C-alpha positions in Angstrom: 103.8 105.1 111.1 104.4 107.1 114.0 101.6 109.3 115.7 101.7 112.1 118.4 98.8 112.3 121.0 95.3 113.2 121.3 93.0 113.3 123.4 89.5 110.6 122.9 87.6 110.4 126.0 89.3 109.0 128.2 92.8 108.3 126.2 95.0 110.2 125.2 96.0 108.6 121.9 100.0 107.8 120.0 98.6 106.1 116.8 100.9 104.2 114.6 99.5 102.3 111.9 100.9 100.1 108.7 101.8 102.4 105.3 100.9 105.7 107.9 102.6 108.2 109.6 104.8 110.3 111.6 107.6 112.5 111.1 110.4 110.6 112.9 112.5 114.1 114.0 110.3 113.6 117.6 112.8 114.2 120.8 112.2 110.7 122.4 110.6 110.7 126.4 112.0 109.3 129.1 110.8 105.9 128.7 109.1 103.0 131.5 108.8 100.4 128.8 111.5 97.7 129.2 111.8 95.9 126.0 111.6 91.9 127.4 110.5 88.4 126.4 106.7 88.9 127.9 105.5 85.5 125.7 105.8 82.2 126.8 106.6 81.3 122.7 110.0 81.9 121.7 110.8 84.3 119.0 110.5 82.4 115.8 113.4 84.8 113.9 117.1 84.1 112.8 119.7 87.3 112.6 121.1 88.1 109.5 125.0 88.5 109.0 125.7 92.6 109.8 122.7 92.6 112.1 124.4 90.9 115.6 123.5 93.7 117.6 119.8 93.8 117.0 117.5 92.8 120.4 114.6 90.5 119.8 111.4 90.3 122.1 108.5 88.1 122.3 105.9 90.4 122.7 102.8 87.9 122.7 101.7 84.6 121.0 98.6 82.2 121.7 99.5 79.9 124.1 99.7 83.5 126.3 96.8 83.8 129.0 96.5 87.4 130.2 95.9 88.4 133.9 92.9 90.8 133.1 91.2 88.5 130.2 92.4 84.9 131.4 89.9 83.3 128.3 91.0 85.7 125.7 93.1 83.4 122.8 95.2 85.7 120.6 94.3 84.4 117.4 96.3 83.2 114.3 97.7 84.5 111.1 98.5 87.6 112.9 98.9 91.1 110.4 98.6 94.9 109.9 98.8 96.3 113.4 98.0 99.9 114.8 99.2 101.1 118.2 98.1 104.0 120.6 99.6 105.0 124.4 96.7 105.1 126.7 95.8 107.9 129.8 96.8 106.0 132.3 100.9 105.3 130.5 100.2 102.0 129.1 99.4 100.9 125.1 96.9 99.4 123.5 97.3 97.5 120.1 94.7 96.3 117.3 95.9 94.0 115.8 94.3 91.9 112.2 94.5 88.4 111.9 94.0 87.6 108.4 92.6 83.9 108.5 90.3 84.4 110.9 88.7 87.5 109.7 88.9 89.3 112.8 90.5 92.7 114.6 91.9 92.1 118.2 92.8 94.7 120.9 95.5 94.3 122.9 95.9 96.5 126.6 99.5 96.5 127.5 100.6 97.9 130.7 103.3 100.9 130.9 106.1 98.5 130.8 104.7 97.0 127.6 103.8 94.1 129.5 100.4 92.3 127.7 97.5 92.3 130.4 93.9 92.0 128.3 93.0 91.5 125.4 89.7 91.4 123.3 88.0 91.4 120.0 86.2 94.2 118.6 85.7 92.6 115.0 84.9 89.0 114.6 84.6 87.2 111.9 80.4 88.0 111.2 81.7 91.0 110.9 85.2 90.9 109.3 83.6 89.2 106.8 86.9 88.7 104.5 90.6 87.8 105.0 92.1 90.9 106.4 95.8 91.7 106.0 97.6 94.9 106.2 96.0 98.4 108.1 96.7 101.5 108.8 95.6 103.7 111.6 94.7 107.2 110.2 95.0 109.6 112.7 94.4 113.9 113.1 97.8 114.8 113.7 98.9 112.9 110.9 96.7 112.9 108.4 94.1 115.7 109.1 91.2 112.7 110.8 90.8 109.7 112.7 91.3 108.4 114.7 90.4 105.3 112.1 91.9 101.8 112.0 91.7 101.3 107.8 91.7 97.4 107.6 91.4 95.8 103.9 88.9 92.6 102.7 91.3 89.8 100.4 88.9 87.3 99.9 88.2 88.0 96.2 87.1 91.1 93.9 83.5 91.7 95.6 85.5 92.5 99.1 85.6 96.2 101.0 87.5 98.4 103.6 86.5 98.7 107.1 86.6 101.6 109.1 87.1 100.9 112.6 87.5 103.4 115.2 90.2 101.9 117.5 87.5 102.6 120.9 84.9 101.1 119.4 82.9 99.0 122.9 83.4 94.9 121.7 79.2 95.1 121.7 79.9 96.1 118.1 82.5 93.1 117.1 80.1 91.7 115.2 79.6 94.7 112.7 81.0 95.2 109.5 82.6 98.9 109.1 82.0 98.8 105.3 83.7 101.9 103.4 81.9 101.6 100.2 83.4 104.6 98.2 86.6 102.5 98.3 84.6 100.5 95.9 85.5 96.5 96.0 88.7 95.0 95.5 90.8 91.9 96.6 92.3 94.7 98.9 95.5 94.3 100.7 95.9 97.9 102.7 94.6 101.5 102.2 96.9 104.3 103.1 95.7 107.6 103.4 98.8 110.0 102.7 99.6 112.6 105.4 97.8 116.0 105.0 100.8 117.7 104.3 101.2 115.8 100.8 98.0 117.7 99.8 96.3 120.4 101.8 92.6 120.3 102.3 92.2 116.7 100.7 92.0 113.6 101.4 93.7 111.4 99.4 94.2 107.0 99.8 96.4 104.4 98.4 94.5 101.6 97.7 96.0 98.1 96.6 94.9 95.4 95.0 95.9 92.0 95.5 94.1 89.9 92.0 96.2 87.2 90.1 92.5 87.3 87.6 92.7 87.6 84.2 92.2 91.7 84.9 95.6 91.8 87.5 95.8 93.6 90.2 95.5 97.9 90.7 96.8 100.7 92.5 93.9 102.4 93.3 93.3 106.5 94.5 90.7 107.8 96.6 90.1 111.7 96.3 88.0 113.8 98.4 88.9 117.5 98.7 87.3 117.1 102.4 89.6 116.6 105.1 87.9 113.2 106.6 85.3 112.5 104.0 85.4 108.6 103.5 82.1 108.3 101.7 81.9 111.6 98.4 84.9 111.4 97.1 86.1 109.8 94.0 87.8 106.8 92.6 90.8 105.9 90.4 92.7 102.7 89.0 96.4 103.1 87.7 97.8 103.4 84.1 100.7 104.2 82.5 100.7 107.8 80.1 101.5 105.8 77.3 99.0 102.6 77.9 101.3 100.4 77.9 99.4 97.4 80.2 102.1 94.6 80.7 103.9 94.8 84.7 107.3 93.1 82.6 107.7 96.2 80.5 108.8 97.7 82.7 112.5 97.2 83.9 115.1 99.4 87.3 116.4 102.7 85.8 113.1 104.0 83.4 110.9 106.0 84.6 106.7 106.0 83.3 104.7 108.9 83.3 101.6 107.8 84.7 98.4 108.7 85.8 94.9 108.2 87.6 91.8 107.3 85.4 88.1 107.7 87.0 85.8 105.5 88.2 82.4 106.6 87.7 80.2 105.7 90.6 82.3 103.0 92.2 80.7 102.7 95.4 77.8 101.3 93.3 79.6 98.7 91.5 80.6 95.8 91.8 84.0 93.9 91.7 83.4 92.2 88.9 82.2 95.9 87.2 85.4 97.2 88.5 87.5 94.6 87.4 85.7 94.9 83.7 86.9 98.8 83.4 90.7 97.8 83.6 90.6 96.8 79.9 88.4 100.2 79.2 90.9 102.1 80.9 94.1 100.7 79.9 95.1 100.3 83.6 98.5 98.1 84.3 97.4 94.6 84.6 100.2 94.3 88.0 100.5 90.4 89.4 99.1 90.6 92.9 99.7 94.5 94.3 100.2 93.9 98.3 101.3 96.2 100.7 102.0 100.2 100.7 103.6 102.6 102.3 105.2 106.6 101.6 108.6 107.8 103.3 108.5 109.2 106.4 110.1 112.6 106.8 109.0 114.0 103.4 106.5 115.0 101.4 104.6 112.1 101.8 103.9 112.5 97.7 106.8 109.4 97.7 104.6 106.2 97.9 106.1 102.6 97.6 104.6 99.7 96.9 104.9 96.1 96.4 103.7 93.2 94.2 104.1 89.6 95.4 104.1 87.9 91.8 102.4 84.9 90.5 103.4 81.5 88.8 103.5 81.4 84.7 100.4 79.3 84.3 96.8 81.0 84.2 96.5 84.3 83.9 100.2 85.3 83.7 100.9 81.9 80.8 102.2 84.3 79.1 105.0 86.0 81.5 103.5 89.0 81.1 103.4 90.1 85.0 106.6 89.5 87.5 106.8 85.9 88.6 108.8 86.3 91.7 107.7 89.5 93.0 108.8 93.4 92.8 109.1 96.9 94.1 108.0 100.0 92.5 107.9 103.7 93.4 105.6 106.2 92.6 106.8 110.4 93.0 103.1 111.8 93.3 103.3 115.9 91.4 102.9 118.2 93.9 100.3 119.8 93.1 97.7 117.4 91.8 98.0 113.4 93.2 96.2 112.0 89.7 99.8 112.3 87.8 103.1 110.8 89.1 106.8 109.2 87.9 106.6 105.2 88.7 110.0 103.3 88.7 111.0 99.5 89.2 113.0 99.6 92.2 113.1 95.7 93.3 113.3 93.3 90.6 112.5 89.7 91.9 112.8 88.0 88.3 116.3 89.8 88.0 118.6 86.7 89.3 121.9 88.7 89.2 120.4 91.9 90.5 120.0 93.0 94.4 116.8 91.3 94.4 117.7 88.1 92.9 116.6 85.7 96.7 113.0 87.3 96.6 110.3 84.4 96.7 107.7 86.8 96.5 107.8 90.3 98.7 104.6 90.8 100.6 104.4 93.7 103.5 106.5 96.8 103.4 107.2 99.1 105.6 108.9 102.6 104.4 111.3 105.1 107.6 112.9 107.8 106.1 116.3 106.3 105.0 114.9 102.5 104.7 112.5 100.3 102.6 112.0 97.1 104.5 110.5 94.4 102.7 109.0 91.1 104.0 108.2 88.0 101.9 105.6 85.5 102.0 105.4 82.1 100.9 105.0 81.3 97.2 103.6 78.1 97.1 105.9 77.3 94.3 108.2 74.6 95.5 111.6 76.2 94.2 111.9 78.0 97.9 115.5 78.5 99.0 115.2 79.6 102.3 113.2 80.4 104.7 111.1 83.9 104.9 113.7 87.1 104.9 113.0 90.8 106.0 115.0 92.6 103.5 116.1 96.6 104.1 116.6 98.6 101.2 118.4 101.6 101.2 116.8 104.7 100.0 119.9 106.1 99.4 121.9 104.2 97.8 119.8 101.0 96.8 121.9 98.8 99.2 120.4 95.8 99.7 120.8 93.6 102.8 119.1 90.6 104.5 117.8 91.8 107.6 116.6 88.1 109.5 115.1 84.9 108.2 112.0 83.1 110.1 113.0 80.3 112.6 110.6 77.0 112.2 112.1 75.7 114.7 112.7 72.0 112.8 115.7 70.3 114.6 115.0 72.2 118.1 113.3 70.0 120.9 109.6 72.0 120.5 109.9 71.3 117.1 106.6 69.3 117.0 104.9 72.4 119.0 105.2 74.5 115.7 105.7 72.1 112.6 102.6 70.4 111.6 100.5 68.8 109.0 98.1 72.2 108.4 95.3 69.8 107.9 95.7 66.9 110.6 98.0 69.0 113.1 99.9 65.5 113.1 104.1 66.4 113.3 105.1 67.2 110.5 108.4 69.5 109.3 107.7 72.9 107.6 109.0 73.8 103.9 111.2 76.6 102.9 109.7 79.5 103.5 106.4 78.5 104.6 105.7 80.9 107.4 105.7 84.2 106.5 105.5 87.7 108.1 102.5 90.0 109.0 102.9 94.1 109.5 106.5 95.8 110.7 105.9 98.8 113.0 108.0 101.4 113.8 106.8 102.5 117.8 110.6 104.1 118.3 108.5 107.3 119.8 105.7 105.4 121.0 107.7 103.5 123.7 110.0 106.2 123.8 113.3 103.9 122.7 114.8 105.0 119.6 114.6 101.8 116.8 112.1 100.2 118.0 109.8 98.3 115.9 106.7 95.2 116.3 106.5 92.3 114.2 104.0 90.2 113.1 104.7 86.7 112.5 102.4 83.8 110.4 103.9 80.3 111.5 101.4 78.8 109.5 102.1 75.2 110.1 101.6 75.9 114.2 98.1 74.5 114.5 95.8 73.0 117.1 92.7 72.5 118.4 93.0 74.9 121.1 93.0 77.8 118.4 89.5 77.0 116.8 86.9 79.7 117.9 89.2 82.9 119.1 87.4 84.9 117.5 83.9 84.6 118.5 82.9 84.8 115.1 80.9 82.3 113.8 82.1 82.2 110.5 86.2 81.1 110.8 85.2 78.3 114.1 87.3 75.9 112.5 90.3 78.6 112.3 93.0 76.7 114.1 96.4 78.9 113.8 98.6 80.1 115.9 101.0 83.3 116.2 103.0 86.2 118.0 104.3 89.3 117.4 107.9 89.9 118.7 109.6 93.7 119.0 112.9 94.3 117.3 115.3 97.0 119.1 118.2 98.4 117.0 116.7 98.7 113.5 117.6 101.2 112.3 114.9 104.1 111.1 
């Protein structure tokens, strides 16, 4: 998730992206960044026991007016992000606004104060809901810079590849990568160039809850940076058992990826029809994906958010409360590896017993940070957590919980009916997280992360039309990004 520097046009870039990237041994530079509250909106977080020393700062929210773009509206449902360092010592952030179908670009000065906002992709170009994202860079992946952001509006969605320096005049232009296929995709994660020399290897996660389930796919090209001429594959167990809940913690499974012929020409329905033909695993909504930093880049972790025991999961063949999986890809061949369950929310006696459906994941050299979604089952017992999973000891701790401000003086600002905007208490777990991004080396301050938050009951007419596109003019959520200082890597 961290990157180093390159010169492109007038910008010297240090890029970071969800699911991406960096050697964490880089010595921090002397910081000019001043970590403090820059937003008028309070940070929606409560720290949990053991993490009291972590500092939380509110960076930007939907009520903020920026000096160089006073008419800019920071949209709702903040999710996947990527960061860069500018030639003048300031910073820029690309950010998905999931329900706006849009990507904003925020400029910060050298102290990390937000000064300007604009939309590099609006709803006309975004086409679909945009969830997680990854910033590919030459230093980490051998190609780029390119912001990979996935469409998640059903099986016919596609992934965009956006140059982070694109002009805003291109905001209505869809930048689809047809070779990645059509999925209800959450993220497209390039593995680091050190993982497979001379190749481009990208993991794609499919958040599908239908009959065919969610898939883990892989795009491979034997040319670095080739995003159109490679091949696409889907994951299966070598024993060809498709049932997700057949897998248990403590058991390794041999897996392989099976080729999808002519993937760029197939519809999403046609790709899903191959799931049973290829005997692919039917997961209960595959969400985010990341790889362990400071290693080979072949240790891949992904979340499965789960689905209720109805419809396609009435047979309980898929997880209900969510899981986290680990795949160790073969050193010589990315098409084979071993897979295991490392966290199981359905095991109510295990360390993930509190799971209410995980979504985003960030993996550092020592930890996997797992963020929750609302599950909508009506049995939530807490507001969304971030979990810290120790990769060495397997110990699980809860870092923080979303703070809905239900009893605060400003409760009626952030707790509203999402259809009428009338004041109404929000339900347990109804807010969620977006990306958690390690920006330590970018800002020169160790153990520093940016975190996107989606407070879904923060709604109002003044947030409508934020992205300037024509497809999501009634979208009216607010959202925010906060900074965490003192969260261990």
